[in-house]
C-alpha positions in Angstrom: -0.3 1.3 17.1 2.2 1.3 14.4 3.0 -2.3 13.3 5.9 -3.3 11.0 7.1 -6.5 9.3 10.9 -6.7 9.3 13.9 -8.9 8.7 12.8 -12.5 8.3 9.1 -11.8 8.6 8.9 -10.9 12.3 6.4 -8.3 13.5 6.9 -5.4 15.9 5.4 -2.3 17.3 7.1 0.9 16.2 7.5 3.8 18.7 9.9 6.7 18.9 12.2 5.3 16.2 12.4 1.9 17.9 10.9 -1.5 17.0 9.6 -3.7 19.8 9.3 -7.3 18.5 6.2 -9.3 19.2 8.0 -12.5 20.0 4.8 -14.6 20.2 4.5 -14.6 16.4 8.2 -15.3 15.6 9.6 -15.3 12.1 7.6 -16.3 9.0 8.3 -19.8 7.8 7.9 -21.2 4.3 4.3 -22.3 3.6 3.0 -20.5 6.7 0.9 -17.3 6.9 3.1 -14.3 7.6 3.4 -13.2 11.2 1.6 -10.0 10.2 -1.3 -12.0 8.8 -1.5 -14.1 12.0 -1.3 -11.0 14.1 -4.1 -9.2 12.2 -6.3 -12.3 12.3 -5.9 -12.5 16.1 -6.8 -8.8 16.4 -9.9 -9.3 14.2 -10.9 -12.3 16.4 -10.5 -10.3 19.6 -7.6 -12.5 20.7 -5.3 -9.7 21.7 -5.1 -5.9 22.2 -2.1 -3.6 22.7 -0.8 -5.6 25.7 1.1 -8.3 23.9 4.5 -9.1 25.5 7.3 -7.4 23.6 11.1 -7.6 23.4 13.7 -5.2 22.2 13.8 -2.4 21.4 15.9 -2.2 18.2 16.4 1.0 16.3 14.2 1.1 13.1 17.4 2.0 11.1 18.9 -1.3 12.2 16.3 -3.6 10.7 15.2 -4.3 7.1 11.6 -3.3 6.7 9.4 -5.6 4.6 6.0 -4.8 3.0 3.8 -4.5 6.1 1.7 -7.4 4.8 4.1 -9.6 2.7 1.4 -12.0 1.6 -2.0 -10.5 1.1 -4.4 -12.8 -0.8 -5.3 -9.8 -3.0 -4.5 -6.1 -3.7 -7.4 -4.1 -5.0 -6.7 -0.7 -6.6 -8.9 2.2 -7.7 -8.5 3.7 -11.1 -9.3 7.4 -11.7 -10.6 8.2 -8.2 -9.6 11.9 -8.0 -11.2 14.3 -10.4 -8.0 16.3 -10.9 -6.3 13.1 -12.0 -9.2 12.4 -14.3 -8.6 15.8 -15.9 -4.8 15.4 -16.2 -5.2 11.9 -17.8 -8.0 13.1 -20.1 -10.2 10.2 -19.0 -13.9 10.2 -19.9 -14.8 7.8 -17.0 -13.8 7.5 -13.4 -14.0 4.9 -10.7 -17.8 4.7 -10.6 -17.7 3.5 -14.2 -14.6 1.3 -13.9 -14.8 -0.4 -10.6 -11.5 -1.8 -9.1 -8.6 -3.7 -10.6 -6.2 -6.3 -9.1 -2.5 -6.0 -8.6 -0.3 -9.1 -8.2 0.8 -9.6 -4.6 4.2 -10.6 -6.0 4.6 -6.9 -7.0 5.1 -5.8 -3.4 8.3 -4.3 -2.1 9.1 -2.7 1.2 10.4 0.7 2.3 14.1 1.1 1.3 13.7 -1.2 -1.6 14.1 -0.6 -5.3 11.6 -0.3 -8.1 12.9 -2.3 -11.1 11.9 -0.8 -14.5 11.6 -3.8 -16.8 11.8 -2.2 -20.2 14.1 0.3 -21.9 11.5 1.8 -24.3 8.4 2.4 -22.2 7.3 5.2 -19.9 6.8 4.4 -16.2 5.0 6.7 -13.7 4.8 7.1 -9.9 1.4 7.2 -8.3 1.3 7.9 -4.6 -1.7 6.5 -2.7 -3.2 5.7 0.7 -3.9 2.0 1.3 -6.1 0.3 3.9 -5.4 -3.2 5.3 -8.4 -5.4 6.1 -8.6 -6.6 9.6 -11.8 -8.7 9.7 -13.3 -10.9 7.0 -15.8 -8.9 5.0 -18.4 -9.9 2.5 -21.2 -7.6 1.3 -20.6 -5.1 4.1 -22.3 -1.7 4.0 -20.4 1.6 3.7 -21.4 2.4 7.2 -19.8 -0.8 8.5 -16.9 -1.0 6.1 -14.2 0.7 8.3 -15.0 -1.6 11.2 -13.4 -4.3 9.0 -10.2 -2.3 8.5 -7.1 -2.9 10.7 -5.2 0.2 9.6 -3.6 2.2 6.8 -0.2 2.6 5.1 1.5 4.4 2.2 1.6 2.7 -1.2 3.0 3.5 -4.6 1.0 2.2 -7.6 3.9 2.1 -10.1 2.5 2.1 -13.7 3.7 1.4 -17.2 1.8 3.7 -19.6 0.2 2.1 -22.7 -2.7 0.1 -24.0 -2.0 -3.2 -22.2 -4.4 -4.5 -19.5 -4.3 -2.2 -16.5 -3.5 -5.1 -14.1 -0.5 -6.2 -16.2 0.9 -2.7 -16.5 0.8 -2.3 -12.7 1.9 -5.8 -11.6 5.6 -6.0 -12.5 7.7 -7.2 -9.7 8.5 -4.3 -7.3 5.6 -2.2 -8.7 3.8 -2.0 -5.4 6.0 -0.4 -2.8 4.2 -0.4 0.5 5.1 0.8 4.0 6.9 1.7 6.1 4.4 0.2 8.5 0.6 0.0 9.3 -1.0 2.6 11.5 -4.2 1.3 13.2 -7.3 3.5 12.8 -7.5 4.4 16.4 -4.4 6.6 15.9 -6.1 9.1 13.6 -9.2 11.2 13.9 -10.5 10.4 10.4 -8.9 8.1 7.9 -11.3 9.7 5.3 -9.4 13.0 5.7 -5.7 12.1 5.6 -3.3 14.5 3.9 -0.4 13.0 1.9 2.4 14.0 -0.4 4.5 12.2 -3.0 8.0 13.6 -3.7 10.3 12.8 -6.6 13.9 13.6 -5.9 12.8 15.8 -3.1 10.3 17.9 -5.1 6.6 17.6 -4.3 4.7 16.1 -7.2 1.4 15.1 -5.5 -0.3 16.8 -2.6 -3.8 15.7 -1.7 -6.1 14.3 0.9 -8.4 11.3 1.1 -11.3 13.7 1.6 -11.1 14.5 -2.1 -11.6 11.0 -3.3 -14.5 10.3 -5.6 -15.1 7.0 -3.8 -13.9 7.3 -0.2 -12.0 4.5 1.5 -15.2 3.1 3.1 -16.9 3.1 -0.4 -13.9 1.1 -1.8 -14.0 -1.5 1.0 -17.8 -1.9 0.7 -17.6 -2.3 -3.1 -14.7 -4.7 -3.0 -16.6 -6.9 -0.5 -19.4 -7.3 -3.1 -16.9 -8.7 -5.5 -15.2 -11.2 -3.3 -14.7 -12.1 0.4 -12.0 -9.8 1.8 -9.6 -11.6 4.1 -7.5 -10.2 7.0 -4.4 -8.7 5.5 -5.9 -7.9 2.1 -5.0 -4.4 0.7 -7.3 -1.8 -0.9 -5.6 1.3 -2.2 -7.2 4.7 -2.8 -6.2 5.7 -6.3 -3.9 8.6 -7.1 -4.4 12.4 -7.4 -3.0 14.7 -10.0 0.7 15.1 -10.4 1.7 11.7 -11.7 4.9 11.7 -13.7 7.7 9.6 -15.2 10.5 8.0 -13.3 13.9 6.9 -14.6 17.0 5.2 -13.4 18.4 6.9 -10.2 15.2 8.6 -9.1 14.1 8.5 -5.5 10.4 8.5 -4.6 9.0 9.4 -1.1 5.4 9.2 0.2 4.4 10.8 3.4 1.0 10.4 5.0 -0.5 12.2 8.0 -0.2 10.1 11.2 2.3 7.5 10.0 5.3 9.2 11.6 7.6 7.7 8.9 8.0 7.8 5.1 7.8 5.2 2.4 11.0 5.7 0.3 12.2 3.7 -2.7 14.8 4.2 -5.4 14.4 3.4 -9.1 16.7 1.2 -11.1 16.7 0.2 -14.8 19.4 -2.4 -14.4 18.6 -5.4 -16.5 15.9 -3.7 -18.5 15.2 -5.0 -22.0 13.1 -3.9 -24.9 9.3 -4.3 -24.4 7.8 -7.2 -26.3 4.4 -5.5 -26.6 3.6 -2.3 -28.5 1.4 -0.6 -26.0 
């Protein structure tokens, strides 16, 4: 299945360019778990399969796509998890020596949104990645069991300000975690640990890699994160980025394609309202 969040927080299945709303979950109301979180929890508890009653369809182009999970309790990200990226960044250590870091859930933005550059005098880079969405609560799970706790995968951009500030700060500005366009459940692909993906800047391929080249694979990342804290349905863990990262500026367009998604994550870049940075970096 391909499952999207759209408009006022409704959820729907995506097929052949159409969105079929799952009416049972309705819109997301203030103070309530998102419809996507409720849908994922129901899946994890075995309360539903792919036979939920649907309405529609509506063309995908006629809806506003939101981040697939608008309200994860946490977003874990992996630093230096491709050896070619380690070389290009001249890093002496990689993920096995760094662990994971957290990104603010408030940094999420959906397909078709804008990345807002906050400062006029700092460098900002694109980092295309593959993210998995937790489907069942997980605590201290083994690598062998880790993917049984995953609902699906999606595309993600880990936008980054270069400098010496704390990594989580540099990657948590509002709009610095574009995600989407929707979640693909694991049964749709042969092996999530061997997904090919590309990141394009203004139509030119900048990153071209596969999850099979990760230092820590997706199952490793889920297993490790579950030793740090309890993973809840809807939480996001993202893979880390391969070589090819580069700067973005006002007017740029970034596009991430991942095998099996049958859709792209596309965002534009704006510097409107940017101010000088208060820290030296």
